[in-house]
C-alpha positions as CSV (number, residue, x, y, z in Angstrom):
1,X,14.9,75.0,58.0
2,X,16.7,72.9,55.3
3,X,20.3,71.9,55.5
4,X,21.6,74.4,52.9
5,X,19.9,77.3,54.6
6,X,21.3,76.3,57.9
7,X,24.8,76.0,56.6
8,X,24.7,79.4,55.0
9,X,23.6,80.9,58.3
10,X,26.3,78.9,60.1
11,X,29.0,80.2,57.8
12,X,27.8,83.7,58.0
13,X,27.6,83.5,61.8
14,X,31.2,82.3,62.0
15,X,32.3,85.1,59.7
16,X,30.4,87.8,61.6
17,X,31.8,86.5,64.9
18,X,35.2,87.9,64.1
19,X,36.5,86.5,60.8
20,X,37.0,83.0,59.5
21,X,40.3,81.3,60.5
22,X,41.8,79.0,57.9
23,X,40.8,75.8,59.6
24,X,37.2,76.9,60.2
25,X,37.0,78.0,56.5
26,X,38.0,74.6,55.3
27,X,35.8,72.8,57.7
28,X,32.7,74.8,56.8
29,X,33.5,74.7,53.1
30,X,33.5,70.9,53.2
31,X,29.9,70.9,54.2
32,X,28.9,72.4,50.8
33,X,28.5,70.8,47.4
34,X,29.0,74.1,45.6
35,X,32.2,75.1,43.8
36,X,32.4,78.5,45.5
37,X,29.8,78.8,48.3
38,X,28.6,82.3,49.0
39,X,28.4,82.8,52.8
40,X,27.3,86.4,53.0
41,X,25.6,89.1,50.9
42,X,25.8,92.6,52.4
43,X,25.0,96.1,51.2
44,X,27.1,99.3,50.9
45,X,24.6,101.9,51.7
46,X,25.0,105.2,49.8
47,X,27.3,103.9,47.1
48,X,26.2,104.4,43.5
49,X,27.6,103.7,40.1
50,X,30.7,101.8,39.1
51,X,32.8,100.4,42.0
52,X,36.6,100.4,42.1
53,X,39.0,98.1,43.8
54,X,38.9,96.6,47.4
55,X,41.3,96.4,50.3
56,X,41.3,94.5,53.5
57,X,42.8,95.3,56.9
58,X,43.8,92.1,58.6
59,X,44.3,93.9,62.0
60,X,40.7,95.3,62.3
61,X,39.0,93.0,59.7
62,X,37.5,96.0,57.9
63,X,36.9,96.1,54.2
64,X,37.6,99.2,52.1
65,X,35.8,99.9,48.7
66,X,36.6,102.6,46.2
67,X,33.5,104.4,45.0
68,X,34.7,106.6,42.1
69,X,31.4,108.3,41.3
70,X,30.8,109.1,44.9
71,X,34.4,110.4,45.3
72,X,34.6,108.3,48.5
73,X,36.1,105.1,50.0
74,X,33.3,103.2,51.8
75,X,34.3,101.0,54.7
76,X,32.5,97.9,56.2
77,X,33.3,96.7,59.7
78,X,34.7,93.3,60.6
79,X,31.3,91.7,60.5
80,X,30.9,92.7,56.9
81,X,27.4,93.9,57.6
82,X,27.7,97.4,59.0
83,X,29.1,100.6,57.6
84,X,32.1,101.8,59.7
85,X,33.3,104.9,57.8
86,X,32.9,106.9,54.6
87,X,36.2,108.6,53.5
88,X,35.4,111.7,51.5
89,X,37.3,114.6,49.9
90,X,38.7,112.4,47.1
91,X,38.7,112.7,43.3
92,X,37.4,109.5,41.6
93,X,39.3,107.0,43.8
94,X,39.8,103.7,41.9
95,X,42.7,101.7,43.3
96,X,43.4,100.8,47.0
97,X,46.5,99.4,48.7
98,X,46.7,98.6,52.4
99,X,50.1,98.4,54.1
100,X,49.4,96.6,57.4
101,X,52.9,96.9,58.7
102,X,52.9,100.7,58.3
103,X,49.1,101.0,59.2
104,X,48.6,102.9,56.0
105,X,45.8,103.0,53.4
106,X,46.8,104.2,49.9
107,X,44.2,105.5,47.5
108,X,44.9,106.3,43.8
109,X,42.6,108.3,41.6
110,X,41.7,111.1,39.3
111,X,43.8,114.2,39.0
112,X,47.0,112.1,39.3
113,X,46.8,111.9,43.1
114,X,47.8,109.2,45.6
115,X,46.4,109.9,49.1
116,X,47.8,108.2,52.2
117,X,45.7,107.6,55.3
118,X,46.8,106.5,58.8
119,X,44.9,103.6,60.3
120,X,44.4,103.0,64.0
121,X,44.1,99.5,65.4
122,X,40.3,99.6,64.9
123,X,40.9,100.4,61.2
124,X,39.6,104.1,61.4
125,X,41.3,106.1,58.6
126,X,42.6,109.7,59.1
127,X,44.2,111.8,56.3
128,X,47.9,111.9,56.2
129,X,49.6,113.0,52.9
130,X,48.9,113.4,49.2
131,X,51.3,112.9,46.2
132,X,50.7,114.3,42.7
133,X,51.6,112.6,39.4
134,X,50.9,113.5,35.8
135,X,47.8,111.8,34.5
136,X,45.3,109.7,36.3
137,X,46.8,107.5,39.0
138,X,45.6,103.9,39.0
139,X,47.6,100.7,39.5
140,X,49.9,100.6,42.6
141,X,52.2,97.9,43.9
142,X,54.8,97.9,46.8
143,X,58.4,96.9,46.2
144,X,59.2,94.4,48.9
145,X,62.9,95.1,48.6
146,X,63.1,98.9,48.7
147,X,59.7,99.6,50.3
148,X,59.0,102.0,47.5
149,X,55.6,102.3,45.8
150,X,55.3,101.9,42.1
151,X,52.5,103.9,40.6
152,X,51.0,103.8,37.1
153,X,49.8,107.3,36.0
154,X,48.7,108.6,32.7
155,X,51.0,106.8,30.2
156,X,53.9,106.6,32.7
157,X,55.3,104.6,35.6
158,X,57.0,106.1,38.6
159,X,58.3,105.0,42.0
160,X,57.6,106.9,45.2
161,X,59.4,106.9,48.5
162,X,56.4,107.1,50.9
163,X,58.5,108.5,53.8
164,X,60.3,111.3,52.0
165,X,57.9,111.8,49.1
166,X,60.7,111.6,46.6
167,X,59.6,110.3,43.1
168,X,61.7,108.7,40.4
169,X,61.8,110.1,36.8
170,X,58.7,108.9,35.0
171,X,59.2,106.0,32.7
172,X,57.3,106.4,29.4
173,X,55.1,103.4,28.5
174,X,53.3,105.0,25.4
175,X,49.9,103.8,26.8
176,X,48.1,103.6,30.1
177,X,49.4,100.9,32.5
178,X,46.9,98.6,34.2
179,X,47.4,95.5,36.5
180,X,51.0,94.9,37.7
181,X,52.9,92.0,39.4
182,X,56.3,92.2,41.1
183,X,59.1,89.7,41.4
184,X,60.4,89.3,45.0
185,X,63.3,87.1,44.0
186,X,64.6,89.5,41.3
187,X,64.3,93.0,40.1
188,X,61.5,92.8,37.5
189,X,58.1,94.5,37.5
190,X,55.5,93.2,35.0
191,X,53.0,95.8,33.7
192,X,49.9,95.2,31.7
193,X,49.3,97.6,28.7
194,X,45.7,96.7,28.1
195,X,45.0,98.8,24.9
196,X,48.0,97.2,23.1
197,X,47.7,93.7,24.4
198,X,51.2,93.9,25.7
199,X,53.2,93.3,28.9
200,X,56.1,95.6,29.7
201,X,58.9,94.2,31.8
202,X,60.7,96.8,33.9
203,X,64.0,96.5,35.8
204,X,63.2,98.2,39.1
205,X,66.8,99.0,40.0
206,X,67.5,100.7,36.6
207,X,64.1,102.1,36.0
208,X,64.2,100.8,32.4
209,X,62.1,98.6,30.2
210,X,64.0,95.4,29.5
211,X,61.4,93.4,27.6
212,X,58.0,93.8,25.9
213,X,55.8,90.8,25.3
214,X,52.8,90.9,23.0
215,X,49.8,88.6,23.6
216,X,48.5,86.7,20.7
217,X,45.0,87.7,19.6
218,X,44.1,89.4,22.9
219,X,43.7,92.9,24.3
220,X,42.1,94.4,27.3
221,X,44.6,92.7,29.6
222,X,43.7,94.7,32.7
223,X,44.2,92.1,35.4
224,X,47.4,90.2,36.4
225,X,48.5,87.7,39.1
226,X,51.8,85.9,39.7
227,X,52.8,82.4,40.8
228,X,56.5,83.2,41.3
229,X,57.8,79.8,42.5
230,X,56.5,78.2,39.2
231,X,57.4,81.3,37.1
232,X,53.8,81.7,35.8
233,X,52.1,85.0,35.1
234,X,48.3,84.9,34.9
235,X,46.8,87.5,32.6
236,X,43.1,88.0,32.1
237,X,42.1,89.6,28.8
238,X,38.7,91.1,27.9
239,X,38.9,90.8,24.2
240,X,38.2,87.9,24.2
241,X,37.6,86.8,27.8
242,X,40.6,84.5,28.4
243,X,43.0,83.6,31.1
244,X,46.4,83.5,29.5
245,X,49.2,81.8,31.4
246,X,52.7,83.0,30.5
247,X,56.2,81.7,31.4
248,X,57.6,84.7,33.4
249,X,61.2,84.0,32.2
250,X,60.5,84.8,28.5
251,X,56.8,85.6,28.1
252,X,56.0,82.3,26.3
253,X,52.3,81.3,26.4
254,X,51.8,78.0,28.0
255,X,48.0,77.9,28.4
256,X,44.8,79.7,27.5
257,X,41.4,79.2,28.9
258,X,37.9,80.8,28.7
259,X,37.1,82.9,31.7
260,X,34.8,85.7,32.9
261,X,34.5,88.6,30.5
262,X,35.2,92.2,31.3
263,X,37.6,91.1,34.1
264,X,39.2,93.6,36.4
265,X,40.8,91.3,38.9
266,X,42.6,87.9,38.9
267,X,44.0,86.1,41.9
268,X,46.3,83.1,42.4
269,X,45.8,81.1,45.6
270,X,49.1,79.2,46.1
271,X,47.6,77.2,49.0
272,X,44.5,76.1,47.1
273,X,46.3,75.8,43.7
274,X,43.5,77.8,42.0
275,X,43.1,81.0,40.0
276,X,40.1,83.2,40.3
277,X,38.9,85.7,37.7
278,X,36.1,88.2,38.4
279,X,34.4,89.9,35.4
280,X,31.3,91.9,35.0
281,X,30.3,90.8,31.5
282,X,27.5,88.4,30.7
283,X,25.6,89.2,33.9
284,X,28.8,88.9,36.0
285,X,30.7,85.8,37.1
286,X,33.8,84.4,38.8
287,X,35.8,81.8,36.9
288,X,37.4,79.2,39.1
289,X,40.5,77.5,37.6
290,X,42.4,74.6,39.1
291,X,46.2,74.4,38.7
292,X,47.3,70.8,38.3
293,X,50.9,71.8,37.3
294,X,52.7,74.8,35.9
295,X,51.3,74.1,32.4
296,X,48.1,72.2,33.3
297,X,44.9,74.1,34.2
298,X,41.2,73.1,34.4
299,X,38.2,75.4,34.5
300,X,36.3,74.0,37.5
301,X,33.4,76.3,37.6
302,X,31.8,79.6,36.5
303,X,29.9,81.2,39.4
304,X,27.2,83.8,38.6
305,X,27.5,87.1,40.5
306,X,25.7,90.2,39.2
307,X,26.1,92.5,36.2
308,X,29.1,94.8,36.5
309,X,30.8,92.7,39.2
310,X,34.3,93.3,37.9
311,X,36.4,93.8,41.1
312,X,37.2,91.3,43.8
313,X,39.7,90.7,46.6
314,X,41.3,87.4,47.7
315,X,42.0,87.3,51.5
316,X,44.3,84.3,52.1
317,X,44.3,84.5,55.9
318,X,40.6,83.8,56.1
319,X,40.1,81.8,52.9
320,X,37.6,84.3,51.4
321,X,37.0,86.0,48.1
322,X,35.1,89.3,48.2
323,X,33.4,90.7,45.1
324,X,31.4,94.0,44.8
325,X,28.5,94.6,42.4
326,X,27.6,98.2,41.4
327,X,24.2,99.7,42.1
328,X,21.8,99.4,39.2
329,X,18.4,101.0,38.8
330,X,16.6,98.1,40.5
331,X,19.4,96.9,42.9
332,X,21.7,98.0,45.6
333,X,25.5,98.0,45.8
334,X,26.0,94.4,46.9
335,X,29.1,92.7,48.5
336,X,29.4,89.0,48.0
337,X,31.6,86.9,50.3
338,X,32.7,83.4,49.2
339,X,34.5,80.6,50.9
340,X,37.7,79.4,49.1
341,X,38.5,75.7,49.0
342,X,41.8,74.2,49.9
343,X,43.9,72.1,47.4
344,X,42.5,68.8,48.7
345,X,38.9,70.0,48.1
346,X,38.0,68.6,44.6
347,X,34.7,69.3,43.0
348,X,32.5,66.4,41.9
349,X,32.8,65.7,38.2
350,X,36.1,67.4,37.6
351,X,38.9,65.6,35.8
352,X,41.4,64.0,38.3
353,X,45.0,64.9,38.2
354,X,47.6,62.3,37.0
355,X,48.5,61.4,40.6
356,X,44.8,60.9,41.4
357,X,43.9,58.9,38.3
358,X,45.3,55.6,39.6
359,X,43.9,56.0,43.1
360,X,41.2,53.5,44.1
361,X,37.7,54.7,43.9
362,X,35.7,54.9,47.2
363,X,32.9,52.4,47.5
364,X,29.5,53.6,46.3
365,X,27.1,54.8,49.0
366,X,24.6,52.2,50.3
367,X,21.1,52.3,48.7
368,X,18.5,54.3,50.5
369,X,16.1,52.4,52.8
370,X,12.7,51.5,51.4
371,X,9.9,54.0,52.2
372,X,8.1,53.4,55.5
373,X,4.3,52.8,55.3
374,X,1.6,52.9,57.9
375,X,0.9,55.4,60.6
376,X,-2.6,56.2,59.2
377,X,-1.1,58.0,56.2
378,X,-1.2,57.2,52.5
379,X,1.2,54.6,51.2
């Protein structure tokens, strides 16, 4: 057994034994010489066609996958290798949101419905309520201040009180909303309008649009992430495949980098100082971008996945990135699990940051010993 095979088995074993803790993740990752080592590949049996978004239950360790064409949510157990549940009776579920403090799973989908499920401590889901909106329900985000759920539906945006079922008056957006990000230190909600290449800024208290920012030469901005301390919005566009970094105070563009095409998810890892973009175009890949400062970014790697692998989920507690590939005629529905490096983990060959540029270089490794001869073999 070679070293690489052993390390893959070791990492998968740690994961299957109950989930990677942060320290273990960093320790195992340091053994690899890959930018984003894949530690597990599993299969969602029975799922077919395009896959929607992913949710993780930190209490049970289960992973939830929206399967729109199957009208189900498929669930993997904590090991990531066994099917734990298939949640049926849905209409084209696409987006998922798990509220661990409330032990609730929220599912948004076709027919303008948001379903809520109760979760027990083992992560088993049972139906609870359903809420109807006009138009297809898709993006969802929870307001940390009010506890209300913001839902994009049709060409509108509404808030929902999950306890009472009370909904706000729909806010017209004049196009379908996609990825969203929320400000915890203020009242703003940022909403992607992918068909227009715009970002709508909403005052959550007033329920009004306060700004509209237009991206330069880019549309298909489905995915969004937020680095709030540095006031940086990360927007992944599909036309062309770019990661666009905006100043969240005024929408000013501060950086633009090539990234995975046909992206549906982007994540910011504040601890590792990296951005991850998953896209299904060009055979599928994950772009890994290092943040050296609020306005300084470097593409560290593009990791090949599989065609159509658009959706992913970053799990900060266990330092994992999970991506799902749709079933194709000659493949199955694969789930790829990757280890995420910490900030101190730098990849060989990448440009050092300014604070690293003046650091002394480590001494070169000693030369290998001369080959041994003798023993009756050929020299």
